[in-house]
C-alpha positions as CSV (number, residue, x, y, z in Angstrom):
1,X,2.2,-5.2,-10.8
2,X,5.2,-4.3,-8.5
3,X,6.9,-0.9,-9.1
4,X,10.5,-1.0,-8.1
5,X,13.5,1.3,-8.3
6,X,16.9,1.3,-6.7
7,X,16.8,4.8,-5.1
8,X,16.4,4.6,-1.4
9,X,18.1,7.0,1.1
10,X,17.7,4.8,4.2
11,X,18.4,1.4,2.6
12,X,20.5,1.6,-0.6
13,X,19.6,-0.9,-3.4
14,X,16.6,-2.1,-1.3
15,X,14.8,-4.2,-4.0
16,X,17.9,-6.3,-4.4
17,X,18.4,-6.9,-0.6
18,X,18.7,-10.7,0.1
19,X,15.9,-12.4,1.9
20,X,16.2,-16.2,2.1
21,X,18.6,-16.3,-0.8
22,X,16.6,-14.2,-3.3
23,X,16.2,-10.5,-3.9
24,X,13.4,-8.8,-1.9
25,X,11.5,-7.8,-5.0
26,X,11.4,-11.4,-6.1
27,X,10.0,-12.4,-2.7
28,X,7.3,-9.8,-3.2
29,X,6.6,-11.3,-6.7
30,X,6.3,-14.8,-5.0
31,X,3.7,-13.4,-2.5
32,X,1.8,-11.8,-5.3
33,X,1.7,-15.0,-7.3
34,X,0.1,-16.8,-4.4
35,X,-2.8,-14.3,-4.5
36,X,-4.3,-16.0,-7.6
37,X,-3.3,-13.2,-10.0
38,X,-3.4,-14.3,-13.6
39,X,0.0,-12.5,-14.1
40,X,2.7,-10.9,-12.0
41,X,5.0,-8.2,-13.4
42,X,7.7,-6.1,-11.9
43,X,7.9,-2.6,-13.5
44,X,11.3,-0.9,-13.1
45,X,13.7,1.6,-14.6
46,X,16.8,-0.2,-13.5
47,X,18.6,-3.0,-15.5
48,X,19.9,-4.7,-12.3
49,X,16.4,-5.1,-11.0
50,X,15.1,-6.2,-14.4
51,X,17.8,-8.9,-14.7
52,X,17.4,-10.1,-11.2
53,X,13.6,-10.6,-11.7
54,X,14.0,-12.2,-15.1
55,X,16.7,-14.6,-13.8
56,X,14.3,-15.8,-11.1
57,X,11.6,-16.6,-13.7
58,X,9.3,-13.6,-13.2
59,X,8.2,-11.0,-15.8
60,X,10.0,-7.7,-15.7
61,X,9.1,-4.5,-17.7
62,X,11.5,-1.7,-18.3
63,X,9.9,1.7,-17.9
64,X,11.1,5.3,-18.0
65,X,13.2,6.8,-15.2
66,X,11.2,10.0,-15.2
67,X,8.1,8.8,-13.3
68,X,7.4,10.7,-10.1
69,X,5.3,7.8,-8.6
70,X,4.7,4.1,-8.8
71,X,1.3,4.7,-10.1
72,X,2.6,6.5,-13.2
73,X,5.1,3.7,-13.7
74,X,2.3,1.2,-13.7
75,X,0.4,3.2,-16.2
76,X,3.3,3.0,-18.6
77,X,3.6,-0.7,-17.9
78,X,-0.1,-1.2,-18.7
79,X,0.5,0.5,-22.1
80,X,3.5,-1.7,-22.8
81,X,1.5,-4.8,-22.0
82,X,-1.4,-3.6,-24.0
83,X,-3.9,-4.2,-21.2
84,X,-7.6,-3.7,-21.9
85,X,-9.1,-0.8,-20.0
86,X,-11.2,-3.1,-17.8
87,X,-8.2,-5.2,-16.7
88,X,-7.8,-5.2,-12.9
89,X,-4.3,-4.2,-11.8
90,X,-3.1,-4.4,-8.2
91,X,-0.2,-2.2,-7.1
92,X,1.9,-4.1,-4.6
93,X,4.9,-2.2,-3.2
94,X,8.3,-3.7,-3.9
95,X,9.3,-3.4,-0.2
96,X,6.5,-5.7,1.1
97,X,8.1,-9.2,1.1
98,X,5.7,-10.4,3.8
99,X,2.5,-9.1,2.3
100,X,-0.5,-11.5,2.7
101,X,-1.6,-12.9,-0.6
102,X,-5.2,-12.8,0.6
103,X,-4.9,-9.0,1.0
104,X,-3.9,-8.6,-2.6
105,X,-6.8,-10.8,-3.7
106,X,-9.3,-8.9,-1.5
107,X,-8.4,-5.6,-3.1
108,X,-8.8,-7.1,-6.6
109,X,-12.1,-8.8,-5.6
110,X,-13.7,-5.5,-4.4
111,X,-12.9,-3.9,-7.7
112,X,-14.2,-6.9,-9.6
113,X,-17.5,-6.8,-7.6
114,X,-18.0,-3.0,-8.1
115,X,-17.9,-2.1,-11.8
116,X,-18.6,1.6,-10.9
117,X,-15.4,1.9,-8.9
118,X,-12.1,2.9,-10.7
119,X,-9.9,2.2,-7.7
120,X,-9.7,0.3,-4.4
121,X,-7.4,0.0,-1.4
122,X,-7.5,-1.5,2.1
123,X,-7.5,-0.6,5.8
124,X,-7.7,-2.1,9.2
125,X,-9.2,-0.9,12.5
126,X,-7.1,1.1,15.0
127,X,-7.6,0.9,18.8
128,X,-4.5,2.6,20.3
129,X,-4.4,6.4,20.8
130,X,-0.6,6.4,20.2
131,X,-1.3,5.1,16.7
132,X,-4.2,7.4,16.2
133,X,-2.1,10.6,16.7
134,X,1.0,9.3,14.9
135,X,1.4,11.3,11.7
136,X,3.3,8.4,10.1
137,X,0.2,6.3,10.3
138,X,-2.3,7.3,7.7
139,X,-6.0,7.2,8.6
140,X,-9.0,6.9,6.3
141,X,-12.6,7.7,6.9
142,X,-15.3,5.7,5.1
143,X,-18.8,6.3,4.0
144,X,-21.7,3.7,4.5
145,X,-20.8,2.0,1.2
146,X,-17.1,1.5,2.2
147,X,-15.8,4.3,0.0
148,X,-13.1,6.6,1.2
149,X,-14.2,10.1,2.3
150,X,-10.7,11.3,3.2
151,X,-7.2,10.2,4.0
152,X,-5.1,12.1,6.5
153,X,-2.1,11.9,8.7
154,X,-4.1,13.8,11.3
155,X,-6.3,11.9,13.9
156,X,-9.6,11.5,12.0
157,X,-12.4,11.1,12.9
158,X,-11.6,12.9,16.2
159,X,-13.8,11.9,19.2
160,X,-14.4,15.3,20.6
161,X,-16.3,14.3,23.8
162,X,-14.0,11.4,24.7
163,X,-10.7,13.3,24.0
164,X,-11.0,17.0,24.6
165,X,-7.2,17.2,25.0
166,X,-5.2,18.2,21.9
167,X,-3.6,15.3,19.9
168,X,-0.2,16.3,21.3
169,X,-1.4,16.1,24.9
170,X,-3.2,12.8,24.2
171,X,0.0,11.3,22.8
172,X,2.0,12.5,25.7
173,X,-0.2,10.7,28.2
174,X,1.4,7.4,27.3
175,X,0.0,3.9,26.6
176,X,-0.8,3.2,30.3
177,X,-3.2,6.2,30.6
178,X,-6.9,5.4,31.0
179,X,-7.5,7.8,28.1
180,X,-5.0,6.2,25.8
181,X,-7.6,3.7,24.7
182,X,-9.9,5.0,22.0
183,X,-13.7,4.7,22.3
184,X,-14.8,1.2,21.3
185,X,-17.3,2.4,18.7
186,X,-15.0,5.0,17.1
187,X,-14.8,4.1,13.3
188,X,-11.0,4.8,13.0
189,X,-9.1,2.9,10.4
190,X,-5.4,2.7,9.4
191,X,-4.9,2.9,5.6
192,X,-2.8,0.1,4.1
193,X,-0.7,1.2,1.1
194,X,-2.0,-1.2,-1.5
195,X,-4.1,-0.2,-4.5
196,X,-6.3,-1.8,-7.2
197,X,-7.1,0.0,-10.4
198,X,-8.7,-0.6,-13.7
199,X,-6.1,-0.3,-16.4
200,X,-8.2,2.5,-18.0
201,X,-8.1,4.5,-14.8
202,X,-4.4,4.1,-14.5
203,X,-4.1,5.7,-17.9
204,X,-6.5,8.5,-16.8
205,X,-4.6,9.0,-13.5
206,X,-1.4,10.3,-15.1
207,X,-3.3,13.2,-16.7
208,X,-4.9,14.3,-13.4
209,X,-3.3,17.5,-12.1
210,X,-1.8,17.3,-8.6
211,X,-3.8,19.1,-5.9
212,X,-2.8,21.1,-2.8
213,X,-4.3,18.4,-0.4
214,X,-2.0,15.7,-1.6
215,X,1.0,18.0,-1.5
216,X,0.4,19.2,2.1
217,X,-0.5,15.7,3.4
218,X,2.0,14.0,1.2
219,X,-0.7,11.5,0.2
220,X,-0.9,10.8,-3.5
221,X,-4.3,9.1,-3.3
222,X,-6.0,12.4,-2.3
223,X,-5.6,13.5,-6.0
224,X,-8.1,10.9,-6.9
225,X,-10.7,12.1,-4.4
226,X,-10.0,15.8,-5.2
227,X,-10.9,15.1,-8.9
228,X,-14.2,13.5,-7.9
229,X,-13.3,9.8,-8.3
230,X,-14.3,7.2,-5.7
231,X,-12.0,4.8,-3.9
232,X,-13.4,1.6,-2.5
233,X,-11.8,0.4,0.8
234,X,-11.8,-3.2,1.9
235,X,-11.4,-3.7,5.6
236,X,-9.0,-6.5,6.7
237,X,-9.2,-8.0,10.2
238,X,-5.6,-7.6,11.1
239,X,-2.7,-5.3,10.5
240,X,-0.4,-6.4,7.7
241,X,3.3,-7.2,8.1
242,X,5.4,-4.1,8.1
243,X,7.3,-3.1,4.9
244,X,11.1,-2.6,4.7
245,X,12.6,0.9,4.9
246,X,15.7,0.6,7.1
247,X,18.4,-2.0,7.8
248,X,16.6,-2.9,11.0
249,X,13.4,-3.5,9.0
250,X,15.3,-5.7,6.7
251,X,16.7,-7.9,9.5
252,X,13.2,-8.2,11.0
253,X,11.8,-9.1,7.5
254,X,14.4,-11.8,7.1
255,X,13.5,-13.4,10.5
256,X,9.7,-13.1,9.8
257,X,10.1,-14.6,6.3
258,X,11.6,-17.8,7.8
259,X,8.8,-18.0,10.3
260,X,6.2,-17.5,7.5
261,X,7.8,-20.2,5.4
262,X,7.7,-22.7,8.4
263,X,4.1,-21.9,9.1
264,X,2.9,-22.1,5.5
265,X,4.7,-25.4,5.0
266,X,2.8,-27.1,7.9
């Protein structure tokens, strides 16, 4: 499922932005279809997105405009579709036209292989200190089973002995500094914003009260951990293609889309 709405302060009408002759949200649906999913649906509250998706041959679902998150929108869509509680739903963001289909399938596969997990997501290893201390890059710490212990914009886990400087000083040293490289064995991972759920947990999620952690960190997934639920995290070997938030991102995505089409056609 792909939640999509028109509101975007930095890139107006983002889901309808043209990439290779089709709206961006449709390009996302195409990537999702390549993952092997049994169905792909776009959940939206806007008639223009709904019509654009339907006109391109994909399923679109009209949902309420009052949802505060994509997760809540997908919960309503699951109800509209009448999905059984054990149905696996992967939330693919509508501004990820370059997302790797194998990443989508990996998130779903981890959930399928772990009946005790209500939710899964993904991450990849970080190795640069500038990324480690960047608050726009969300980090996740895992336990021995690959379940999330915590998500944060702060540098976690912090290598005390290797980096006694404060995060601000560490960032200011620059990428050429000998200390700009993180210790090789530091288990630091960047969270990737893709989620898998069982449809039953999607329905349960919308009744979970928000918590202070998610509000301070501005990370919705912390609500799940705060209420005692586990999140499985699959580790991918490489960083995913960046999403689209600005006009510059859109131009980059257009160029990269053409490159991907050429590579995948060979």
